[in-house]
N, CA, C and O atoms as CSV, one atom per row, in Angstrom:
chain,resi,resn,atom,element,x,y,z
A,1,UNK,N,N,-23.278,-3.586,13.257
A,1,UNK,CA,C,-22.558,-2.371,12.969
A,1,UNK,C,C,-21.491,-2.662,11.922
A,1,UNK,O,O,-20.879,-3.730,11.919
A,2,UNK,N,N,-21.281,-1.712,11.048
A,2,UNK,CA,C,-20.269,-1.839,10.008
A,2,UNK,C,C,-19.323,-0.647,10.105
A,2,UNK,O,O,-19.741,0.469,10.414
A,3,UNK,N,N,-18.059,-0.896,9.841
A,3,UNK,CA,C,-17.074,0.193,9.870
A,3,UNK,C,C,-16.117,0.023,8.701
A,3,UNK,O,O,-15.713,-1.091,8.369
A,4,UNK,N,N,-15.762,1.131,8.086
A,4,UNK,CA,C,-14.782,1.145,7.013
A,4,UNK,C,C,-13.605,2.006,7.446
A,4,UNK,O,O,-13.778,2.985,8.172
A,5,UNK,N,N,-12.422,1.643,7.005
A,5,UNK,CA,C,-11.247,2.452,7.298
A,5,UNK,C,C,-11.341,3.766,6.539
A,5,UNK,O,O,-11.559,3.772,5.328
A,6,UNK,N,N,-11.178,4.880,7.245
A,6,UNK,CA,C,-11.185,6.199,6.612
A,6,UNK,C,C,-9.766,6.605,6.231
A,6,UNK,O,O,-9.519,7.002,5.092
A,7,UNK,N,N,-8.830,6.507,7.179
A,7,UNK,CA,C,-7.449,6.875,6.901
A,7,UNK,C,C,-6.526,6.260,7.943
A,7,UNK,O,O,-6.956,5.844,9.018
A,8,UNK,N,N,-5.264,6.216,7.598
A,8,UNK,CA,C,-4.224,5.841,8.545
A,8,UNK,C,C,-3.038,6.760,8.293
A,8,UNK,O,O,-2.775,7.157,7.158
A,9,UNK,N,N,-2.329,7.092,9.362
A,9,UNK,CA,C,-1.162,7.961,9.241
A,9,UNK,C,C,0.078,7.078,9.103
A,9,UNK,O,O,0.292,6.153,9.886
A,10,UNK,N,N,0.880,7.384,8.101
A,10,UNK,CA,C,2.105,6.642,7.836
A,10,UNK,C,C,3.267,7.584,8.097
A,10,UNK,O,O,3.441,8.571,7.382
A,11,UNK,N,N,4.069,7.285,9.124
A,11,UNK,CA,C,5.204,8.136,9.493
A,11,UNK,C,C,6.423,7.765,8.653
A,11,UNK,O,O,6.854,6.612,8.647
A,12,UNK,N,N,6.976,8.752,7.944
A,12,UNK,CA,C,8.102,8.533,7.029
A,12,UNK,C,C,9.090,9.688,7.152
A,12,UNK,O,O,8.799,10.705,7.781
A,13,UNK,N,N,10.260,9.516,6.544
A,13,UNK,CA,C,11.258,10.587,6.554
A,13,UNK,C,C,10.880,11.735,5.611
A,13,UNK,O,O,11.146,12.901,5.901
A,14,UNK,N,N,10.256,11.387,4.480
A,14,UNK,CA,C,9.912,12.397,3.478
A,14,UNK,C,C,8.517,12.076,2.947
A,14,UNK,O,O,8.353,11.187,2.111
A,15,UNK,N,N,7.516,12.803,3.436
A,15,UNK,CA,C,6.127,12.468,3.107
A,15,UNK,C,C,5.839,12.545,1.614
A,15,UNK,O,O,5.099,11.718,1.082
A,16,UNK,N,N,6.416,13.529,0.937
A,16,UNK,CA,C,6.140,13.671,-0.492
A,16,UNK,C,C,6.772,12.547,-1.309
A,16,UNK,O,O,6.148,12.029,-2.234
A,17,UNK,N,N,8.001,12.168,-0.975
A,17,UNK,CA,C,8.663,11.069,-1.690
A,17,UNK,C,C,7.938,9.743,-1.439
A,17,UNK,O,O,7.746,8.955,-2.365
A,18,UNK,N,N,7.539,9.498,-0.197
A,18,UNK,CA,C,6.849,8.250,0.136
A,18,UNK,C,C,5.494,8.172,-0.556
A,18,UNK,O,O,5.126,7.130,-1.098
A,19,UNK,N,N,4.758,9.272,-0.535
A,19,UNK,CA,C,3.449,9.298,-1.194
A,19,UNK,C,C,3.612,9.091,-2.699
A,19,UNK,O,O,2.850,8.340,-3.308
A,20,UNK,N,N,4.594,9.749,-3.297
A,20,UNK,CA,C,4.829,9.604,-4.732
A,20,UNK,C,C,5.183,8.162,-5.088
A,20,UNK,O,O,4.776,7.660,-6.136
A,21,UNK,N,N,5.937,7.501,-4.218
A,21,UNK,CA,C,6.310,6.100,-4.445
A,21,UNK,C,C,5.063,5.216,-4.492
A,21,UNK,O,O,4.914,4.403,-5.404
A,22,UNK,N,N,4.181,5.369,-3.527
A,22,UNK,CA,C,2.961,4.554,-3.488
A,22,UNK,C,C,2.061,4.882,-4.678
A,22,UNK,O,O,1.482,3.983,-5.288
A,23,UNK,N,N,1.945,6.150,-5.001
A,23,UNK,CA,C,1.143,6.560,-6.163
A,23,UNK,C,C,1.670,5.889,-7.429
A,23,UNK,O,O,0.896,5.366,-8.231
A,24,UNK,N,N,2.990,5.908,-7.603
A,24,UNK,CA,C,3.582,5.297,-8.795
A,24,UNK,C,C,3.382,3.790,-8.811
A,24,UNK,O,O,3.009,3.223,-9.838
A,25,UNK,N,N,3.627,3.137,-7.676
A,25,UNK,CA,C,3.521,1.673,-7.628
A,25,UNK,C,C,2.100,1.191,-7.890
A,25,UNK,O,O,1.897,0.204,-8.598
A,26,UNK,N,N,1.123,1.881,-7.323
A,26,UNK,CA,C,-0.267,1.428,-7.415
A,26,UNK,C,C,-1.061,2.159,-8.494
A,26,UNK,O,O,-2.262,1.936,-8.645
A,27,UNK,N,N,-0.383,3.034,-9.246
A,27,UNK,CA,C,-1.022,3.782,-10.333
A,27,UNK,C,C,-2.263,4.532,-9.836
A,27,UNK,O,O,-3.358,4.380,-10.378
A,28,UNK,N,N,-2.066,5.337,-8.803
A,28,UNK,CA,C,-3.150,6.098,-8.178
A,28,UNK,C,C,-3.078,7.565,-8.600
A,28,UNK,O,O,-2.117,7.998,-9.236
A,29,UNK,N,N,-4.100,8.308,-8.237
A,29,UNK,CA,C,-4.107,9.753,-8.471
A,29,UNK,C,C,-3.005,10.390,-7.628
A,29,UNK,O,O,-2.692,9.879,-6.553
A,30,UNK,N,N,-2.409,11.489,-8.087
A,30,UNK,CA,C,-1.344,12.141,-7.315
A,30,UNK,C,C,-1.793,12.522,-5.906
A,30,UNK,O,O,-2.967,12.801,-5.661
A,31,UNK,N,N,-0.841,12.526,-5.004
A,31,UNK,CA,C,-1.116,12.888,-3.610
A,31,UNK,C,C,-1.461,14.364,-3.515
A,31,UNK,O,O,-0.986,15.176,-4.309
A,32,UNK,N,N,-2.281,14.701,-2.549
A,32,UNK,CA,C,-2.609,16.087,-2.271
A,32,UNK,C,C,-2.147,16.458,-0.878
A,32,UNK,O,O,-2.105,15.604,0.008
A,33,UNK,N,N,-1.801,17.706,-0.671
A,33,UNK,CA,C,-1.386,18.169,0.650
A,33,UNK,C,C,-2.596,18.579,1.471
A,33,UNK,O,O,-3.523,19.219,0.975
A,34,UNK,N,N,-2.560,18.195,2.733
A,34,UNK,CA,C,-3.599,18.600,3.683
A,34,UNK,C,C,-2.886,18.819,5.006
A,34,UNK,O,O,-2.582,17.862,5.719
A,35,UNK,N,N,-2.621,20.067,5.334
A,35,UNK,CA,C,-1.851,20.374,6.540
A,35,UNK,C,C,-0.486,19.717,6.448
A,35,UNK,O,O,0.211,19.884,5.447
A,36,UNK,N,N,-0.086,18.967,7.479
A,36,UNK,CA,C,1.237,18.344,7.481
A,36,UNK,C,C,1.276,16.984,6.775
A,36,UNK,O,O,2.246,16.243,6.925
A,37,UNK,N,N,0.242,16.651,6.013
A,37,UNK,CA,C,0.137,15.329,5.401
A,37,UNK,C,C,0.162,15.389,3.878
A,37,UNK,O,O,-0.319,16.349,3.277
A,38,UNK,N,N,0.725,14.360,3.267
A,38,UNK,CA,C,0.579,14.094,1.834
A,38,UNK,C,C,-0.442,12.964,1.758
A,38,UNK,O,O,-0.170,11.843,2.187
A,39,UNK,N,N,-1.602,13.261,1.217
A,39,UNK,CA,C,-2.735,12.340,1.258
A,39,UNK,C,C,-2.849,11.561,-0.050
A,39,UNK,O,O,-2.892,12.143,-1.134
A,40,UNK,N,N,-2.896,10.231,0.072
A,40,UNK,CA,C,-3.072,9.355,-1.084
A,40,UNK,C,C,-4.380,8.604,-0.886
A,40,UNK,O,O,-4.538,7.844,0.070
A,41,UNK,N,N,-5.312,8.828,-1.800
A,41,UNK,CA,C,-6.620,8.167,-1.716
A,41,UNK,C,C,-6.572,6.847,-2.468
A,41,UNK,O,O,-6.161,6.787,-3.627
A,42,UNK,N,N,-7.004,5.785,-1.783
A,42,UNK,CA,C,-7.054,4.458,-2.381
A,42,UNK,C,C,-8.397,4.252,-3.078
A,42,UNK,O,O,-9.313,5.061,-2.925
A,43,UNK,N,N,-8.507,3.183,-3.831
A,43,UNK,CA,C,-9.708,2.904,-4.589
A,43,UNK,C,C,-10.960,2.738,-3.751
A,43,UNK,O,O,-12.064,3.008,-4.223
A,44,UNK,N,N,-10.799,2.294,-2.501
A,44,UNK,CA,C,-11.967,2.116,-1.630
A,44,UNK,C,C,-12.251,3.373,-0.811
A,44,UNK,O,O,-13.021,3.341,0.150
A,45,UNK,N,N,-11.620,4.478,-1.203
A,45,UNK,CA,C,-11.783,5.800,-0.594
A,45,UNK,C,C,-11.050,5.970,0.730
A,45,UNK,O,O,-11.091,7.057,1.305
A,46,UNK,N,N,-10.384,4.943,1.233
A,46,UNK,CA,C,-9.537,5.112,2.410
A,46,UNK,C,C,-8.330,5.959,2.000
A,46,UNK,O,O,-7.968,6.007,0.824
A,47,UNK,N,N,-7.713,6.620,2.972
A,47,UNK,CA,C,-6.596,7.518,2.692
A,47,UNK,C,C,-5.367,7.085,3.467
A,47,UNK,O,O,-5.450,6.758,4.651
A,48,UNK,N,N,-4.218,7.083,2.789
A,48,UNK,CA,C,-2.928,6.960,3.454
A,48,UNK,C,C,-2.425,8.384,3.633
A,48,UNK,O,O,-2.170,9.082,2.652
A,49,UNK,N,N,-2.282,8.816,4.876
A,49,UNK,CA,C,-1.837,10.172,5.189
A,49,UNK,C,C,-0.367,10.101,5.599
A,49,UNK,O,O,-0.050,9.724,6.727
A,50,UNK,N,N,0.518,10.461,4.689
A,50,UNK,CA,C,1.958,10.396,4.956
A,50,UNK,C,C,2.386,11.635,5.728
A,50,UNK,O,O,2.079,12.761,5.336
A,51,UNK,N,N,3.101,11.418,6.834
A,51,UNK,CA,C,3.548,12.509,7.695
A,51,UNK,C,C,5.051,12.394,7.923
A,51,UNK,O,O,5.571,11.309,8.184
A,52,UNK,N,N,5.739,13.531,7.821
A,52,UNK,CA,C,7.165,13.548,8.155
A,52,UNK,C,C,7.304,13.292,9.643
A,52,UNK,O,O,6.497,13.758,10.448
A,53,UNK,N,N,8.334,12.548,9.996
A,53,UNK,CA,C,8.586,12.275,11.401
A,53,UNK,C,C,10.031,12.618,11.717
A,53,UNK,O,O,10.906,12.491,10.860
A,54,UNK,N,N,10.278,13.042,12.915
A,54,UNK,CA,C,11.644,13.305,13.347
A,54,UNK,C,C,12.243,11.992,13.818
A,54,UNK,O,O,11.569,11.197,14.473
A,55,UNK,N,N,13.485,11.766,13.491
A,55,UNK,CA,C,14.110,10.515,13.893
A,55,UNK,C,C,13.728,9.386,12.967
A,55,UNK,O,O,13.426,9.591,11.792
A,56,UNK,N,N,13.748,8.208,13.515
A,56,UNK,CA,C,13.490,7.003,12.732
A,56,UNK,C,C,11.990,6.768,12.583
A,56,UNK,O,O,11.264,6.769,13.577
A,57,UNK,N,N,11.515,6.565,11.342
A,57,UNK,CA,C,10.085,6.298,11.144
A,57,UNK,C,C,9.686,4.979,11.795
A,57,UNK,O,O,10.498,4.063,11.928
A,58,UNK,N,N,8.436,4.903,12.193
A,58,UNK,CA,C,7.910,3.656,12.747
A,58,UNK,C,C,7.670,2.675,11.615
A,58,UNK,O,O,7.213,3.036,10.530
A,59,UNK,N,N,7.992,1.426,11.905
A,59,UNK,CA,C,7.787,0.400,10.892
A,59,UNK,C,C,6.305,0.058,10.806
A,59,UNK,O,O,5.604,0.052,11.818
A,60,UNK,N,N,5.834,-0.224,9.609
A,60,UNK,CA,C,4.450,-0.604,9.401
A,60,UNK,C,C,4.345,-1.635,8.302
A,60,UNK,O,O,5.323,-1.937,7.618
A,61,UNK,N,N,3.160,-2.169,8.141
A,61,UNK,CA,C,2.909,-3.147,7.084
A,61,UNK,C,C,1.582,-2.800,6.448
A,61,UNK,O,O,0.580,-2.618,7.140
A,62,UNK,N,N,1.574,-2.708,5.137
A,62,UNK,CA,C,0.351,-2.409,4.407
A,62,UNK,C,C,0.215,-3.416,3.284
A,62,UNK,O,O,1.151,-3.619,2.511
A,63,UNK,N,N,-0.934,-4.042,3.189
A,63,UNK,CA,C,-1.215,-4.992,2.119
A,63,UNK,C,C,-2.359,-4.430,1.291
A,63,UNK,O,O,-3.388,-4.024,1.832
A,64,UNK,N,N,-2.176,-4.408,-0.014
A,64,UNK,CA,C,-3.170,-3.852,-0.920
A,64,UNK,C,C,-3.763,-4.966,-1.759
A,64,UNK,O,O,-3.035,-5.753,-2.363
A,65,UNK,N,N,-5.077,-5.032,-1.797
A,65,UNK,CA,C,-5.743,-6.006,-2.644
A,65,UNK,C,C,-5.861,-5.438,-4.046
A,65,UNK,O,O,-6.412,-4.355,-4.246
A,66,UNK,N,N,-5.344,-6.168,-5.004
A,66,UNK,CA,C,-5.411,-5.761,-6.400
A,66,UNK,C,C,-5.764,-6.981,-7.243
A,66,UNK,O,O,-5.562,-8.118,-6.818
A,67,UNK,N,N,-6.291,-6.737,-8.436
A,67,UNK,CA,C,-6.614,-7.889,-9.279
A,67,UNK,C,C,-5.328,-8.413,-9.914
A,67,UNK,O,O,-4.316,-7.711,-9.914
A,68,UNK,N,N,-5.346,-9.624,-10.450
A,68,UNK,CA,C,-4.118,-10.234,-10.979
A,68,UNK,C,C,-3.409,-9.416,-12.052
A,68,UNK,O,O,-2.178,-9.383,-12.069
A,69,UNK,N,N,-4.132,-8.762,-12.939
A,69,UNK,CA,C,-3.487,-7.952,-13.984
A,69,UNK,C,C,-2.746,-6.772,-13.364
A,69,UNK,O,O,-1.616,-6.474,-13.749
A,70,UNK,N,N,-3.384,-6.094,-12.397
A,70,UNK,CA,C,-2.721,-4.972,-11.722
A,70,UNK,C,C,-1.514,-5.461,-10.932
A,70,UNK,O,O,-0.493,-4.776,-10.864
A,71,UNK,N,N,-1.630,-6.642,-10.334
A,71,UNK,CA,C,-0.533,-7.226,-9.571
A,71,UNK,C,C,0.706,-7.376,-10.457
A,71,UNK,O,O,1.812,-7.037,-10.037
A,72,UNK,N,N,0.527,-7.878,-11.670
A,72,UNK,CA,C,1.654,-8.064,-12.577
A,72,UNK,C,C,2.237,-6.722,-13.009
A,72,UNK,O,O,3.452,-6.604,-13.167
A,73,UNK,N,N,1.399,-5.717,-13.201
A,73,UNK,CA,C,1.902,-4.385,-13.550
A,73,UNK,C,C,2.755,-3.823,-12.415
A,73,UNK,O,O,3.807,-3.230,-12.658
A,74,UNK,N,N,2.302,-4.010,-11.178
A,74,UNK,CA,C,3.062,-3.539,-10.012
A,74,UNK,C,C,4.395,-4.270,-9.943
A,74,UNK,O,O,5.436,-3.654,-9.715
A,75,UNK,N,N,4.362,-5.575,-10.140
A,75,UNK,CA,C,5.590,-6.382,-10.101
A,75,UNK,C,C,6.600,-5.859,-11.128
A,75,UNK,O,O,7.796,-5.806,-10.841
A,76,UNK,N,N,6.140,-5.478,-12.302
A,76,UNK,CA,C,7.027,-4.977,-13.351
A,76,UNK,C,C,7.589,-3.597,-13.013
A,76,UNK,O,O,8.699,-3.273,-13.435
A,77,UNK,N,N,6.852,-2.777,-12.263
A,77,UNK,CA,C,7.337,-1.436,-11.902
A,77,UNK,C,C,8.356,-1.462,-10.768
A,77,UNK,O,O,9.159,-0.536,-10.654
A,78,UNK,N,N,8.347,-2.479,-9.939
A,78,UNK,CA,C,9.202,-2.492,-8.747
A,78,UNK,C,C,10.694,-2.307,-9.028
A,78,UNK,O,O,11.322,-1.499,-8.344
A,79,UNK,N,N,11.297,-3.002,-9.984
A,79,UNK,CA,C,12.739,-2.832,-10.178
A,79,UNK,C,C,13.152,-1.404,-10.500
A,79,UNK,O,O,14.279,-1.018,-10.191
A,80,UNK,N,N,12.294,-0.616,-11.102
A,80,UNK,CA,C,12.649,0.746,-11.490
A,80,UNK,C,C,12.565,1.726,-10.332
A,80,UNK,O,O,13.011,2.866,-10.461
A,81,UNK,N,N,11.999,1.306,-9.196
A,81,UNK,CA,C,11.806,2.235,-8.086
A,81,UNK,C,C,12.806,2.049,-6.954
A,81,UNK,O,O,12.843,2.849,-6.020
A,82,UNK,N,N,13.614,1.001,-7.030
A,82,UNK,CA,C,14.571,0.754,-5.959
A,82,UNK,C,C,13.945,0.118,-4.729
A,82,UNK,O,O,14.563,0.120,-3.664
A,83,UNK,N,N,12.747,-0.424,-4.841
A,83,UNK,CA,C,12.100,-1.066,-3.703
A,83,UNK,C,C,12.902,-2.273,-3.263
A,83,UNK,O,O,13.479,-2.989,-4.080
A,84,UNK,N,N,12.927,-2.483,-1.965
A,84,UNK,CA,C,13.696,-3.579,-1.404
A,84,UNK,C,C,12.886,-4.860,-1.262
A,84,UNK,O,O,13.458,-5.922,-1.014
A,85,UNK,N,N,11.589,-4.786,-1.412
A,85,UNK,CA,C,10.757,-5.972,-1.264
A,85,UNK,C,C,10.019,-6.228,-2.561
A,85,UNK,O,O,9.811,-5.324,-3.370
A,86,UNK,N,N,9.636,-7.452,-2.736
A,86,UNK,CA,C,8.910,-7.807,-3.948
A,86,UNK,C,C,7.482,-8.170,-3.597
A,86,UNK,O,O,7.207,-8.589,-2.473
A,87,UNK,N,N,6.571,-8.014,-4.544
A,87,UNK,CA,C,5.174,-8.361,-4.261
A,87,UNK,C,C,4.997,-9.863,-4.145
A,87,UNK,O,O,5.705,-10.639,-4.786
A,88,UNK,N,N,4.059,-10.252,-3.333
A,88,UNK,CA,C,3.728,-11.660,-3.174
A,88,UNK,C,C,2.232,-11.825,-3.274
A,88,UNK,O,O,1.470,-10.938,-2.889
A,89,UNK,N,N,1.821,-12.947,-3.784
A,89,UNK,CA,C,0.397,-13.241,-3.837
A,89,UNK,C,C,-0.033,-13.741,-2.465
A,89,UNK,O,O,0.668,-14.524,-1.825
A,90,UNK,N,N,-1.196,-13.277,-2.028
A,90,UNK,CA,C,-1.742,-13.742,-0.753
A,90,UNK,C,C,-2.281,-15.145,-0.946
A,90,UNK,O,O,-3.013,-15.418,-1.898
A,91,UNK,N,N,-1.917,-16.022,-0.044
A,91,UNK,CA,C,-2.422,-17.389,-0.098
A,91,UNK,C,C,-2.769,-17.837,1.297
A,91,UNK,O,O,-2.262,-17.294,2.278
A,92,UNK,N,N,-3.621,-18.813,1.387
A,92,UNK,CA,C,-3.982,-19.376,2.684
A,92,UNK,C,C,-3.606,-20.844,2.689
A,92,UNK,O,O,-3.888,-21.559,1.728
A,93,UNK,N,N,-2.976,-21.299,3.754
A,93,UNK,CA,C,-2.648,-22.711,3.883
A,93,UNK,C,C,-3.907,-23.482,4.238
A,93,UNK,O,O,-4.816,-22.946,4.872
A,94,UNK,N,N,-3.955,-24.721,3.833
A,94,UNK,CA,C,-5.108,-25.551,4.116
A,94,UNK,C,C,-5.339,-25.611,5.626
A,94,UNK,O,O,-4.429,-25.906,6.401
A,95,UNK,N,N,-6.570,-25.326,6.019
A,95,UNK,CA,C,-6.909,-25.373,7.432
A,95,UNK,C,C,-6.664,-24.073,8.173
A,95,UNK,O,O,-6.974,-23.973,9.360
A,96,UNK,N,N,-6.107,-23.061,7.488
A,96,UNK,CA,C,-5.848,-21.798,8.169
A,96,UNK,C,C,-6.970,-20.812,7.883
A,96,UNK,O,O,-7.767,-21.004,6.964
A,97,UNK,N,N,-7.018,-19.769,8.674
A,97,UNK,CA,C,-8.001,-18.715,8.471
A,97,UNK,C,C,-7.350,-17.598,7.689
A,97,UNK,O,O,-6.256,-17.148,8.030
A,98,UNK,N,N,-8.009,-17.156,6.656
A,98,UNK,CA,C,-7.488,-16.065,5.842
A,98,UNK,C,C,-8.272,-14.803,6.130
A,98,UNK,O,O,-9.501,-14.840,6.185
A,99,UNK,N,N,-7.586,-13.682,6.316
A,99,UNK,CA,C,-8.270,-12.406,6.501
A,99,UNK,C,C,-8.694,-11.818,5.173
A,99,UNK,O,O,-9.436,-10.836,5.135
A,100,UNK,N,N,-8.238,-12.398,4.097
A,100,UNK,CA,C,-8.598,-11.918,2.763
A,100,UNK,C,C,-9.086,-13.097,1.931
A,100,UNK,O,O,-8.334,-13.629,1.115
A,101,UNK,N,N,-10.349,-13.517,2.130
A,101,UNK,CA,C,-10.826,-14.710,1.447
A,101,UNK,C,C,-10.730,-14.629,-0.067
A,101,UNK,O,O,-10.477,-15.647,-0.710
A,102,UNK,N,N,-10.923,-13.452,-0.663
A,102,UNK,CA,C,-10.809,-13.340,-2.111
A,102,UNK,C,C,-9.380,-13.636,-2.546
A,102,UNK,O,O,-9.156,-14.311,-3.551
A,103,UNK,N,N,-8.412,-13.127,-1.781
A,103,UNK,CA,C,-7.021,-13.382,-2.121
A,103,UNK,C,C,-6.706,-14.858,-1.994
A,103,UNK,O,O,-5.973,-15.409,-2.815
A,104,UNK,N,N,-7.247,-15.501,-0.982
A,104,UNK,CA,C,-6.995,-16.917,-0.787
A,104,UNK,C,C,-7.567,-17.728,-1.941
A,104,UNK,O,O,-7.033,-18.779,-2.295
A,105,UNK,N,N,-8.639,-17.244,-2.517
A,105,UNK,CA,C,-9.253,-17.939,-3.643
A,105,UNK,C,C,-8.503,-17.677,-4.938
A,105,UNK,O,O,-8.805,-18.284,-5.966
A,106,UNK,N,N,-7.530,-16.780,-4.895
A,106,UNK,CA,C,-6.716,-16.506,-6.071
A,106,UNK,C,C,-7.261,-15.420,-6.980
A,106,UNK,O,O,-6.725,-15.210,-8.068
A,107,UNK,N,N,-8.298,-14.732,-6.572
A,107,UNK,CA,C,-8.861,-13.712,-7.446
A,107,UNK,C,C,-8.157,-12.376,-7.312
A,107,UNK,O,O,-8.329,-11.499,-8.158
A,108,UNK,N,N,-7.367,-12.208,-6.260
A,108,UNK,CA,C,-6.633,-10.961,-6.088
A,108,UNK,C,C,-5.245,-11.264,-5.555
A,108,UNK,O,O,-4.949,-12.394,-5.166
A,109,UNK,N,N,-4.415,-10.266,-5.541
A,109,UNK,CA,C,-3.084,-10.409,-4.979
A,109,UNK,C,C,-2.818,-9.254,-4.031
A,109,UNK,O,O,-3.564,-8.276,-4.016
A,110,UNK,N,N,-1.757,-9.362,-3.239
A,110,UNK,CA,C,-1.351,-8.257,-2.396
A,110,UNK,C,C,0.065,-7.878,-2.765
A,110,UNK,O,O,0.818,-8.693,-3.297
A,111,UNK,N,N,0.416,-6.672,-2.491
A,111,UNK,CA,C,1.783,-6.251,-2.718
A,111,UNK,C,C,2.304,-5.550,-1.488
A,111,UNK,O,O,1.584,-4.798,-0.831
A,112,UNK,N,N,3.556,-5.800,-1.183
A,112,UNK,CA,C,4.219,-5.134,-0.071
A,112,UNK,C,C,5.397,-4.375,-0.651
A,112,UNK,O,O,6.239,-4.952,-1.340
A,113,UNK,N,N,5.455,-3.097,-0.374
A,113,UNK,CA,C,6.594,-2.329,-0.846
A,113,UNK,C,C,7.158,-1.508,0.297
A,113,UNK,O,O,6.427,-1.086,1.193
A,114,UNK,N,N,8.440,-1.290,0.261
A,114,UNK,CA,C,9.078,-0.419,1.241
A,114,UNK,C,C,9.044,0.992,0.695
A,114,UNK,O,O,9.461,1.230,-0.438
A,115,UNK,N,N,8.558,1.917,1.475
A,115,UNK,CA,C,8.489,3.305,1.030
A,115,UNK,C,C,9.711,4.063,1.509
A,115,UNK,O,O,10.326,3.697,2.511
A,116,UNK,N,N,10.063,5.128,0.786
A,116,UNK,CA,C,11.253,5.917,1.160
A,116,UNK,C,C,11.077,6.561,2.522
A,116,UNK,O,O,11.973,7.258,2.996
């Protein structure tokens, strides 16, 4: 059996601002509204569905696989957005198991950004 991620809900204070931030950082198509969600479609067709939440948003972690050229473009955009975290390349230590074998081989990178 094979399964692909269709979507995940990301709880934030301002769904439109958070979606716009990810769109800008990853150079994606603009977010679209679908009910209470700001939907951002990723390259593999999975969707990040940003939802406003009352109170404090739940913390999450998202890693995006990108090629090295895109990784450098993202790194250059970060200072202009006020992001608190910087992108890091995914690496695997010798003898460890990597969930992203392509990244461990150095063909791709991941980026972590804090959304508004």
